[in-house]
N, C-alpha and C positions, 0 to 999 in steps of 0.2 A: 546537265544541271547536278548541283550538289545538294543532296538530300539530308535534311536535319534530323537528328535523332531526337525523338521526343523523351522529356523527362517524365517521372511519375509524380503525382501531386495528389494531396489529400485536402480538400476543402471542408471546414466546418463552417457550417451556415445556420445562422439563427434569425427565422422570420417573425413577424409580430404574430402574436398568440391568438389574436381574434380574426384571422382571415377567412377561417372556414375551409371546408374541403377544396371549393372550386378556387379561392384566392391562394392557398397552399400550392394548388396544381399549377396556377399561372405563375406563381412566383418561382417555382422550381423549374418550369419550362423556360422562364426567362434566363435562369443561370445555365441550364443546359444548352440553350442556344448561343450563348456567349462563348461556351467551350467548343462546340462543334463547328460553329461558323468561322472559328480561327484556326481550324486544323486539328483540333483535339478530339480525343474520344474517351467517353466515360465508360468504365470497365466495372465499376462497383458503386451500388447506392445503399445507403443504410439510413432509412427514415426513422428517426426516434419518436417524433412526435412532439405534443407540447410538454415541457418539462419546467421544473422550478429553477431559475437562474440563481447562481451564487450570491449575485448582487442585482440592484435595480439599474436597469439601462433604459433611457429615454422613457422613463415612467413605467416600465414592464418589470414585474417580478417573475414573469413566466415567458417562455419563447417556444417556438415551434423549430426543432432542431432537425437537421438532415447532414450527412456525411458522404461527400462525393469523391470517389478516388478516379483519376483520370490521367490520361497521357497529354502532355501539351509542350510547346515550344517554349522554353523558358525566357527567350527574349521577348515574347509577347504577352507576358504576365501583367503588364500595365494596362492592357485592354479591359481589365476587371475594373481598375479604379473608379472612373467617372460613372459608369452604368450602376455599379453597386451603390456608390455614395447617393446617387440621385433617385434610386428606388426606395420609396418610403415603406415598402415591405420587408426590406432587408434591414434588421436591427444590427447586426454584426457578421462579419465573414472573416475567415482566416484561411490562408493557403500555405501549406507546408510542403516541401519538397521530400519525397520519400526514397529510401535506397532501394536497391535491386532486390533485396532480400527481405523487403518489409513484409510483415504479415498483417492481413487484414483482420481486424476484429469488430464484431459487431456489438451493438448494445447487449445484446443477450450474453454475448462471450463476457462483457465486462461485469455484468449483473451476476453471472455465475461464478467468476472469480472472486466477487465481494462477497458472495453468499459464503463460499469455501473458506474465504479469508476469516470471515466473522465466525464461522463455526469452529475453526482452529483456535482462535483467540479465546472464545467461550470456554473450550476444552482446557486450554492453558490457565485461564483463571480459575475454573473450577478445580483444577489439579492444585493450584496454589493454595485456595481456600481450604481445599481437604488437607493438605499439609499443616495449615495452620490449626485447625481444628482437631486434628488427631492428637489425643494426649500422649506424651511421652512415657514410656514404660518406666515404671520406677527402678531406679538402679538399686541392685541388691547389694546390701552391705557386706563388705568381707569380713570374715572372721579375724581377728587380730592375729598376726603370726607370733606364733610363740618361738621364742629364742631357744635353740637346741644348746644346751650348756654341756660341755665335755667334763670329764671327771677331773682333769688337771684344772680347769676353770673353776670348778666347784671348790676345790681344794684351796685355791688361791682366795676365793671369796670367803671362806671359813676363817683363814688366817688373817684376812683383813678386818673382820668382824672381831675376832679375838683381839686384835691390836687395837682397835677403836674402843672396844669395851673395858681394856685393862687400864684400871685407876692408877696403876703405877706409871703409866706413860703418859706424859703431858703433850699435848700437841701444840 
């Protein structure tokens, strides 16, 4: 028999925010059962809990988030469609195929990256502000450069003055 190679997938799952611990556990078990009963295996879960959503979905501003990483036969992905759409506890879900070198990041990893980025941005902004506030040093005025006159130039200048001041010469 020809054995299929399972692909790696990541599912972002948003559940209704008001399920409570028991309801959240039941909804997650429902999704896990779809995966495992169809030959898949879950190798990582990241439960984010209730978070604010970017926009309102089905009158919900918040949702219970979970991320599941699993191996699954890509030809069977359609088995999620009907059960997930009919389950009233599932607000939204998305399944993405991941590459072999895909690095799993948890919510904590993303939060740490965001905090570091925010800190770096604040440092950059502070440096920009410091440059704006720092008064520029006054530029020292340079002393006028005195022209060095050679002896021959001085003689020519004297002769010109004499010619200019000579009343017998009209210009």
